[in-house]
Rosetta silent file (secondary structure, phi, psi, omega in degrees, C-alpha in Angstrom):
SEQUENCE: MAAPVPGLTNDVSDITELGIEYACAIKGGGLWCRIGATFAEVAGFESGVSAISVGGPIFAPSLCVLKDGGVWCWQGSFFMNIETAAPSLVVMPGLESGVSAINGDCALKDGGAWCWGANDRGQLGNNSPTYSAVPVAVQFPP
SCORE:     score description
SCORE:     0.000 S_00000001
   1 L     0.000  138.192 -179.868   97.403  111.949   75.370 S_00000001
   2 L   -70.380  147.329  178.392   96.261  113.989   78.365 S_00000001
   3 L  -141.275  149.668  178.722   93.670  116.722   77.848 S_00000001
   4 L   -66.039  148.311  177.589   92.187  119.352   80.169 S_00000001
   5 L   -90.765  119.940 -179.703   88.855  118.557   81.803 S_00000001
   6 L   -53.664  130.516  179.780   86.283  121.237   80.872 S_00000001
   7 L    87.294  -12.548 -179.153   85.378  123.282   83.936 S_00000001
   8 L  -125.411   40.578 -177.564   88.284  121.924   85.980 S_00000001
   9 L   -91.284   -8.557  176.628   91.247  123.639   84.386 S_00000001
  10 L  -152.455  164.282  175.920   92.166  125.806   87.400 S_00000001
  11 L    61.011   27.951  177.433   91.757  126.145   91.175 S_00000001
  12 E   -97.712  126.163 -177.038   91.567  122.337   91.661 S_00000001
  13 E  -109.172  -15.489  179.911   93.185  121.162   94.911 S_00000001
  14 E  -160.332  151.683  177.897   92.263  117.440   95.027 S_00000001
  15 E  -151.700  146.444  177.235   90.720  114.800   92.773 S_00000001
  16 E  -148.636  166.016  178.258   89.713  111.155   93.152 S_00000001
  17 E  -129.117  151.998  174.995   87.806  108.525   91.202 S_00000001
  18 E  -125.150   96.039  178.776   85.196  105.905   92.046 S_00000001
  19 L    74.534 -163.645 -172.555   85.189  103.264   89.376 S_00000001
  20 L   -75.930  -40.905 -171.167   85.150  103.835   85.642 S_00000001
  21 L   -99.961  -11.064 -171.302   82.488  106.533   85.252 S_00000001
  22 E  -117.066  141.033  175.902   82.648  108.568   88.452 S_00000001
  23 E  -152.146  155.584  176.266   85.145  111.098   89.775 S_00000001
  24 E  -135.688  151.714  179.806   85.118  114.011   92.201 S_00000001
  25 E  -142.370  154.734  171.248   87.315  117.060   92.610 S_00000001
  26 E  -101.082  121.037  179.796   87.665  119.988   94.959 S_00000001
  27 E  -128.331  117.852  179.345   87.572  123.223   92.997 S_00000001
  28 L    58.712   29.736  179.896   87.703  126.539   94.808 S_00000001
  29 L    84.226   -0.416  177.575   86.696  124.818   98.042 S_00000001
  30 E  -107.517  157.487 -179.779   83.576  123.256   96.485 S_00000001
  31 E   -95.411  124.556  177.356   82.894  119.613   95.618 S_00000001
  32 E  -119.779  134.395  179.812   82.429  118.783   91.930 S_00000001
  33 E  -129.828  153.041 -175.635   81.598  115.259   90.754 S_00000001
  34 E  -115.927  136.131  168.363   81.434  113.609   87.335 S_00000001
  35 E  -119.420  117.128 -175.764   78.975  111.128   85.896 S_00000001
  36 L    61.481 -118.044 -178.336   80.212  109.991   82.518 S_00000001
  37 L  -102.669    2.575 -173.333   81.414  113.188   80.831 S_00000001
  38 E  -106.803  122.753  172.321   79.458  115.706   82.938 S_00000001
  39 E   -96.813  139.074  176.791   80.880  117.495   86.007 S_00000001
  40 E  -140.265  145.914  176.282   78.419  119.188   88.358 S_00000001
  41 E   -76.397  136.864 -177.099   78.849  121.022   91.647 S_00000001
  42 L   -82.182  121.721 -178.950   77.299  119.081   94.544 S_00000001
  43 L   -57.401  134.945 -179.431   74.492  121.048   96.213 S_00000001
  44 L    87.887   -7.390 -179.019   75.298  121.952   99.810 S_00000001
  45 L  -127.529   41.509 -178.636   79.026  121.533   99.237 S_00000001
  46 L   -78.069  -15.211  179.649   79.829  124.732   97.346 S_00000001
  47 L  -154.644  165.962  175.480   82.468  125.786   99.918 S_00000001
  48 L    81.390    2.446 -179.405   84.462  124.571  102.920 S_00000001
  49 E   -87.086  125.567 -177.381   85.558  121.248  101.378 S_00000001
  50 E  -118.826  -13.302  178.529   89.238  120.530  102.059 S_00000001
  51 E  -156.505  151.485  173.927   89.679  116.791  101.326 S_00000001
  52 E  -130.450  150.153 -176.984   87.993  113.889   99.523 S_00000001
  53 E  -151.677  145.538  176.679   88.523  110.186  100.071 S_00000001
  54 E  -111.596  133.604  178.239   87.251  106.891   98.688 S_00000001
  55 E  -143.226 -167.502  179.180   86.768  103.901  100.974 S_00000001
  56 L    81.180  176.578 -179.798   84.675  100.809  101.443 S_00000001
  57 L   -71.071  158.539 -178.752   84.675   97.613   99.411 S_00000001
  58 L   -58.795  -38.238 -176.979   85.222   97.668   95.660 S_00000001
  59 L   -76.913  -13.683  178.844   81.640   96.546   94.940 S_00000001
  60 L  -148.972   65.458 -176.653   80.110   99.352   97.083 S_00000001
  61 L   -66.729  156.793  174.891   82.609  102.187   97.470 S_00000001
  62 E  -119.863  154.516  176.322   81.851  105.212   99.585 S_00000001
  63 E  -116.018  130.116  176.546   82.924  108.798   99.100 S_00000001
  64 E  -123.629  145.589  176.059   83.776  110.922  102.112 S_00000001
  65 E  -128.721  150.184  173.540   84.627  114.605  102.232 S_00000001
  66 E  -100.933  112.834 -177.079   86.119  116.788  104.926 S_00000001
  67 E  -127.426  119.748  178.045   84.000  119.947  105.077 S_00000001
  68 L    50.380   39.043  176.427   84.530  122.635  107.705 S_00000001
  69 L    83.237    0.421  178.235   86.197  120.076  110.010 S_00000001
  70 E  -114.683  152.700 -179.112   83.414  117.462  109.745 S_00000001
  71 E  -102.399  126.472  179.336   83.324  114.186  107.810 S_00000001
  72 E  -120.833  134.281 -177.209   80.388  113.547  105.430 S_00000001
  73 E  -131.763  151.354  176.024   80.002  110.232  103.565 S_00000001
  74 E  -134.153  152.588  166.698   77.863  108.739  100.769 S_00000001
  75 E   -74.092  157.029 -179.021   77.530  105.306   99.212 S_00000001
  76 H   -57.547  -25.524 -177.614   78.725  105.205   95.607 S_00000001
  77 H   -68.157   -9.371 -179.215   75.120  105.051   94.349 S_00000001
  78 H   -61.982  -21.635 -177.193   74.634  108.734   95.221 S_00000001
  79 H   -64.596  -20.115 -175.859   75.989  109.650   91.787 S_00000001
  80 H   -59.354  -32.883 -176.676   72.767  108.570   90.104 S_00000001
  81 H  -114.873   13.613 -169.690   70.965  111.839   91.023 S_00000001
  82 L   -59.739  -29.497 -177.487   73.850  114.252   91.438 S_00000001
  83 L   -80.731  -18.956 -174.666   72.768  116.544   88.598 S_00000001
  84 L  -115.515  -18.505 -176.760   69.191  116.958   89.808 S_00000001
  85 L  -152.657  152.856  175.151   69.242  116.622   93.604 S_00000001
  86 L   -64.812  137.561 -179.459   71.564  116.801   96.578 S_00000001
  87 L   -68.302  154.918  174.908   72.815  113.315   97.430 S_00000001
  88 L   -77.493  122.514 -174.013   71.658  111.539  100.555 S_00000001
  89 L  -130.108  167.470  178.690   74.551  111.799  102.965 S_00000001
  90 E  -130.324  128.228  170.203   75.569  110.927  106.480 S_00000001
  91 E   -84.035  129.066 -174.003   77.688  113.036  108.803 S_00000001
  92 L   -69.028  123.070 -179.092   79.848  110.504  110.610 S_00000001
  93 L   -56.188  131.275 -178.452   78.882  110.306  114.311 S_00000001
  94 L    86.471  -10.882 -178.841   81.633  111.707  116.509 S_00000001
  95 L  -119.702   32.357 -178.867   83.327  113.342  113.524 S_00000001
  96 L   -72.322  -21.719  179.629   81.030  116.349  113.122 S_00000001
  97 L  -158.795  166.407  175.413   83.918  118.754  113.876 S_00000001
  98 L    78.502    8.647 -179.606   87.595  118.876  114.791 S_00000001
  99 E   -85.374  133.761 -178.241   88.781  116.479  112.064 S_00000001
 100 E  -102.693  -21.346 -179.052   92.140  117.358  110.510 S_00000001
 101 E  -160.258  154.041  173.284   92.480  114.674  107.778 S_00000001
 102 E  -133.075  151.714  176.152   90.675  111.763  106.098 S_00000001
 103 E  -159.796  120.759 -177.860   91.949  108.772  104.133 S_00000001
 104 L    59.866 -126.365  179.350   89.866  105.808  103.009 S_00000001
 105 L  -103.367   35.611 -179.205   87.552  104.866  105.871 S_00000001
 106 E  -137.334  156.742  178.802   89.593  106.667  108.542 S_00000001
 107 E  -141.710  153.080  173.677   89.928  110.149  109.999 S_00000001
 108 E  -104.857  126.998  179.197   92.332  111.979  112.318 S_00000001
 109 E  -144.499  129.613  176.553   90.750  113.882  115.177 S_00000001
 110 L    50.804   39.639  177.543   92.362  115.295  118.321 S_00000001
 111 L    78.637    3.099  179.410   95.559  113.308  117.721 S_00000001
 112 E  -119.093  160.522  178.072   93.735  109.977  117.401 S_00000001
 113 E  -101.584  136.254  178.743   92.692  107.771  114.503 S_00000001
 114 E  -126.235  129.510 -178.706   89.026  106.871  113.975 S_00000001
 115 E  -133.911  161.744 -179.352   87.955  104.244  111.410 S_00000001
 116 E  -147.662  167.637  176.278   84.738  102.551  110.243 S_00000001
 117 E   106.969 -148.943 -176.563   83.630   99.845  107.819 S_00000001
 118 L   -60.399  148.846 -178.958   84.827   96.270  107.350 S_00000001
 119 L  -149.266   21.430 -176.346   86.647   94.677  110.249 S_00000001
 120 L   -64.370  -20.079  177.291   86.819   90.994  109.300 S_00000001
 121 L  -118.342   19.954  178.920   90.617   91.063  109.639 S_00000001
 122 L    77.900   22.513 -176.304   90.804   93.545  112.505 S_00000001
 123 L   -58.247  -28.311 -175.646   91.236   96.556  110.192 S_00000001
 124 L   -82.201   -8.968  176.557   89.611   98.907  112.709 S_00000001
 125 L    62.982   33.422 -179.240   92.144   98.150  115.403 S_00000001
 126 L  -120.528   22.396  177.777   89.513   97.810  118.129 S_00000001
 127 L    58.087   35.529  178.520   90.025   94.115  119.019 S_00000001
 128 L  -143.509  145.052  176.699   86.757   93.101  117.333 S_00000001
 129 L   -94.477   14.106 -171.976   85.973   91.394  113.995 S_00000001
 130 L   -93.222  135.046  173.940   82.628   93.224  113.661 S_00000001
 131 L   -56.861  143.101  176.830   81.710   95.681  110.869 S_00000001
 132 E  -132.310  120.797  177.488   81.098   99.209  112.170 S_00000001
 133 E   -79.447  -14.305  179.147   78.985  101.792  110.336 S_00000001
 134 E  -114.400  151.647 -179.731   80.136  104.423  112.851 S_00000001
 135 E   -62.947  139.518  174.447   83.719  105.505  113.562 S_00000001
 136 E  -123.624  148.653  179.235   85.564  103.705  116.360 S_00000001
 137 E   -69.805  129.683  176.498   88.804  104.779  118.038 S_00000001
 138 L   -76.009  129.393  179.099   91.785  102.786  116.766 S_00000001
 139 L   -97.602  112.078  179.358   93.636  101.193  119.672 S_00000001
 140 L   -87.777  147.152  178.409   97.375  101.253  119.091 S_00000001
 141 L   -64.137  152.428  179.752   99.653   98.812  120.942 S_00000001
 142 L   -66.110    0.000    0.000  101.543  100.253  123.925 S_00000001
């Protein structure tokens, strides 16, 4: 039977999970994440967060958030210290501002799609099989 999550019973606009023990939600424009049964607000992300997304491989997922038009990402291991310290994060190069949406390892900016991560099957759409830690413009067929 479903039950309310303490501290997240109102003003929640988005929620996602990373594996069995971890989840994050946007509450009142701030990012809240759970380790086990404890939700805590993520330092530095108390406002301006409009979307959350999970990407990367299953064995090493990443969490990305859209904050004030910029994309910020962490490896899944950031949850280990979330209650005591701000996680180590990366603002995605080229996506510091002007981003309108995120999903998985991709973002929409200025009418174009930008993606990063695995590319062994051409997922990034840039005619290369090489992994990219930074966003690359997706090349759509004419």
